[in-house]
C-alpha positions, 0 to 999 in steps of 0.5 A, a space after each residue: 524437407 526442413 526439420 524444425 528442432 524443438 529449440 527452433 520451434 520454441 523460439 518461433 512460438 516465443 516470437 509469435 507471442 511477443 509479436 501478438 502483444 504489439 498493437 494499441 497501447 493500454 487504455 484507462 478503464 472508464 467502466 467496471 471490468 471483470 479484470 478489475 479486482 473486487 468490482 473496483 472501478 478505475 477512472 482517469 484522474 481519481 485517486 485514493 487518499 488516506 491520511 491522519 495521525 498516529 499517536 505513539 504512547 509509552 516510554 519506548 517511544 521517547 527515543 523511537 527506533 524501528 518502523 511504522 507501517 501504514 496500510 490499507 488492506 482488504 478486511 481480514 487480509 495481511 497483504 496491503 493494497 496501499 502501504 507506506 513505511 515510516 522509519 522512526 529514527 530521526 522522524 519529525 515527531 511532535 509531542 501532544 499535551 499528554 506526552 504522546 509522540 505524534 506522526 502524521 501519515 498519508 497514503 496515496 494511490 497516485 503518490 507523486 513522490 513514490 512513497 506509497 506502494 500500490 499493490 495492484 495499480 488501482 486508484 479506487 479502493 476495493 470494497 471492504 477495506 481497513 486501515 492498519 498501522 503496525 510498529 516493528 523493531 526494524 524495517 522488515 515486514 516479516 519482523 514481529 509486530 510490537 504494537 498495532 491499531 486498526 480502523 474501518 476504511 472510509 473513502 476520502 477520510 483524511 482525519 484518522 487518529 490511531 494510537 499505538 501503545 507500548 510500555 
């Protein structure tokens, strides 16, 4: 009679779990799924894209340092669905007629350059989202927010204009 030790039994169970994960490759969802957060539907080839400009007003932006974070997030939530970081040191900033610095921004759920972080891999925005821009003194998300702006998310909108003001 063979006795299976707890270690051997756990190893066999782990192998069974690994083996059961094999089979057909993952498939793209073509219809809403209970596994799809907030009822969002992911379709092959679709992409969420948000773009516009951020106006930076105030003397502190004359020689900007720090980082801008552009996010699309669920209304009232802190964690973003899409996020992109813009370091301001040596950023290609234009200047408006009023003296404000101008930075174009873009978030894409299927970013070919990998600059946009997509939290859940979905390519259609969850319902009830907002566009949130914030300025931090360094590149750390946990740092104090010095200025921020918020706008209602509209799917496909690429002409947002958000303003951040500092003294």
